[in-house]
C-alpha positions in Angstrom: 9.2 -12.3 -9.5 8.3 -8.9 -8.0 10.4 -6.0 -9.3 11.7 -4.0 -6.4 11.9 -0.2 -6.6 13.6 0.0 -3.2 16.1 -1.6 -0.9 15.5 -2.3 2.7 11.7 -2.5 2.3 9.9 -2.0 5.5 7.0 -4.4 6.5 6.7 -8.0 5.7 3.3 -8.0 7.3 0.5 -7.5 4.9 -2.0 -7.6 7.6 -4.7 -5.0 7.4 -4.7 -2.1 10.1 -4.5 2.4 11.1 -5.6 4.5 13.9 -9.4 5.1 13.6 -10.0 8.5 12.1 -6.4 9.1 11.1 -5.7 10.6 7.6 -3.9 7.9 5.6 -2.0 8.3 2.3 -4.5 6.4 0.2 -7.2 8.9 1.0 -5.4 11.4 -1.3 -5.3 9.1 -4.3 -7.7 10.3 -6.9 -6.7 7.7 -9.5 -5.0 4.3 -9.5 -2.0 5.7 -11.3 -1.4 8.9 -9.3 2.3 9.4 -8.5 3.5 6.5 -10.7 5.9 6.7 -13.6 5.0 5.4 -17.1 7.4 2.5 -16.6 5.8 1.5 -13.3 2.3 1.8 -14.8 3.3 -0.4 -17.8 4.7 -3.1 -15.4 1.6 -3.0 -13.3 -0.7 -3.4 -16.4 1.5 -6.3 -17.5 0.6 -8.1 -14.3 3.6 -7.3 -12.1 3.5 -6.1 -8.5 5.6 -2.9 -8.1 7.0 -2.0 -4.7 7.6 1.7 -4.6 10.8 3.2 -3.3 9.2 6.5 -2.4 6.0 7.3 -0.5 3.5 8.5 -3.1 1.2 10.2 -0.6 1.0 13.9 0.2 0.9 16.0 3.3 2.2 15.2 6.8 2.0 11.4 6.3 4.4 11.5 3.3 7.7 9.5 3.5 6.2 7.2 6.2 4.6 4.4 4.3 6.2 1.7 2.1 3.8 1.3 -0.8 2.9 -1.0 -3.6 0.6 -1.1 -6.6 -0.8 -4.0 -8.7 -3.8 -5.2 -10.7 -6.1 -8.1 -9.7 -7.9 -10.2 -12.3 -11.3 -9.8 -10.5 -14.1 -7.2 -10.5 -13.8 -4.6 -7.8 -16.8 -5.8 -5.8 -15.3 -9.3 -5.7 -12.0 -8.0 -4.5 -13.7 -5.9 -1.8 -15.7 -8.9 -0.6 -12.6 -11.1 -0.4 -10.6 -8.4 1.5 -13.5 -7.8 3.9 -13.0 -11.3 5.2 -10.0 -10.3 7.2 -10.0 -13.5 9.3 -9.1 -15.5 6.2 -5.6 -14.2 6.0 -4.1 -17.2 7.8 -5.3 -19.2 4.8 -2.9 -17.6 2.4 -0.3 -15.4 4.1 3.2 -16.9 4.9 4.0 -17.3 8.6 0.5 -16.2 9.8 -0.7 -19.0 12.0 -3.9 -17.5 13.3 -6.5 -14.8 12.4 -9.6 -14.7 14.5 -12.3 -12.1 14.5 -13.1 -11.0 18.1 -15.6 -8.2 17.2 -17.3 -7.0 14.0 -19.4 -3.8 13.9 -19.8 -3.6 10.2 -17.8 -0.4 9.6 -14.9 -1.8 11.6 -13.8 -5.1 13.2 -11.0 -6.4 15.5 -9.0 -9.4 14.6 -6.4 -11.3 16.7 -3.3 -12.4 14.8 -0.5 -14.8 15.6 2.7 -14.9 13.5 5.2 -17.8 14.1 8.8 -17.6 13.1 11.0 -20.5 14.3 10.5 -20.4 18.1 9.2 -16.8 18.1 5.5 -16.1 18.4 4.2 -12.6 17.7 0.6 -11.9 19.0 -1.3 -8.8 18.3 -4.8 -7.4 17.7 -5.7 -5.2 14.8 -8.7 -2.9 14.2 -9.8 -2.6 10.5 -11.9 0.3 9.4 -13.9 -0.1 6.2 -15.2 2.5 3.7 -17.0 0.4 1.1 -18.3 3.4 -0.8 -14.7 4.3 -1.6 -13.4 0.7 -1.8 -10.9 1.7 0.9 -10.0 0.2 4.2 -7.2 0.8 6.7 -6.0 -0.5 10.1 -3.9 -0.2 13.2 -3.1 -2.0 16.4 -5.8 -2.1 19.1 -4.3 0.1 21.9 -6.3 -1.8 24.5 -4.5 -5.1 23.7 -1.1 -6.3 24.9 0.5 -6.4 21.5 3.9 -7.9 20.7 4.3 -5.2 18.0 5.2 -1.6 18.7 3.4 -0.1 15.8 1.4 -1.2 12.8 -0.8 0.6 10.3 -1.7 0.2 6.7 -4.3 0.4 4.0 -5.7 -0.9 0.7 -7.4 1.3 -1.9 -9.2 -0.2 -4.8 -10.0 1.2 -8.3 -12.2 -0.3 -11.0 -10.2 -0.8 -14.2 -12.9 -2.6 -16.2 -15.5 -5.3 -15.5 -12.9 -7.9 -14.8 -9.9 -6.0 -13.4 -9.2 -4.0 -10.3 -6.2 -1.8 -9.6 -5.0 -1.6 -6.0 -2.7 0.6 -3.9 -1.2 -0.7 -0.7 0.8 0.8 2.1 2.1 -0.2 5.5 4.3 0.5 8.4 5.3 -2.0 11.1 7.7 -1.8 14.1 8.5 -5.0 16.0 9.2 -5.3 19.7 12.8 -4.9 21.0 12.3 -8.4 22.5 12.4 -9.9 19.0 15.9 -10.7 17.7 17.2 -8.3 15.1 17.8 -11.1 12.5 14.1 -12.1 12.7 13.0 -8.4 12.7 14.9 -7.9 9.4 13.4 -11.0 7.8 9.9 -10.1 8.8 10.1 -6.4 7.9 12.0 -6.7 4.6 12.2 -10.1 3.0 8.6 -11.3 3.5 6.8 -8.4 1.8 7.2 -9.6 -1.8 6.0 -13.1 -0.9 3.1 -11.8 1.1 2.0 -9.6 -1.8 2.2 -12.5 -4.2 0.1 -14.6 -1.8 -2.5 -11.9 -1.7 -2.7 -11.7 -5.4 -3.1 -15.5 -5.7 -5.9 -15.4 -3.1 -7.8 -12.6 -4.9 -7.2 -13.9 -8.5 -8.4 -17.4 -7.5 -11.6 -15.9 -6.0 -10.5 -17.0 -2.5 -9.6 -20.6 -3.4 -5.8 -20.3 -3.0 -4.3 -21.7 0.1 -0.6 -21.4 1.1 1.5 -24.6 1.2 0.5 -26.8 4.1 -3.1 -25.5 4.1 -4.4 -27.2 1.0 -5.7 -30.3 2.8 -7.2 -28.5 5.8 
């Protein structure tokens, strides 16, 4: 069970996206533990995922991102390799029905996503920007695509702990369309985040073998 440090968590989408060239919170993190309390650090080192109730970033982007921290039981280069395969997210993320790469230029790519919730379908395209030298990537909606989301951006920043463990900081913002019922918006933007983070951890810790229920036999 994921300990929650906040109520009304924003963003059930763990999908990876930020406006190209924008300054994102993770860029200011010098260590994996920056801004965290001793209690939070202890829980993270014990294998828990900690969702933060206050944006740990600095500068003008502060107070915008809902953030989380955790440790993966894999070397940092393995974690990076798995995250770089952004079109595999439908394999492990709840409610994500499709993730298809439409363009990949090495330092960035564009991926089409389709989320299904009951009779509602949410279609959007994300541009991921990769900085492998810093184990950092970030993303945002492709403005040239007819997205069903109003706004989406986020990041992952990785830190080497030792030969077999990687600390990670995560942040995201998502705003859904006014056309999506408020009840579904609330579920997608609050209740799905813990389950999504748990799914990511299972995927990474299994070296990419984990598949969400219903995908095992595919």
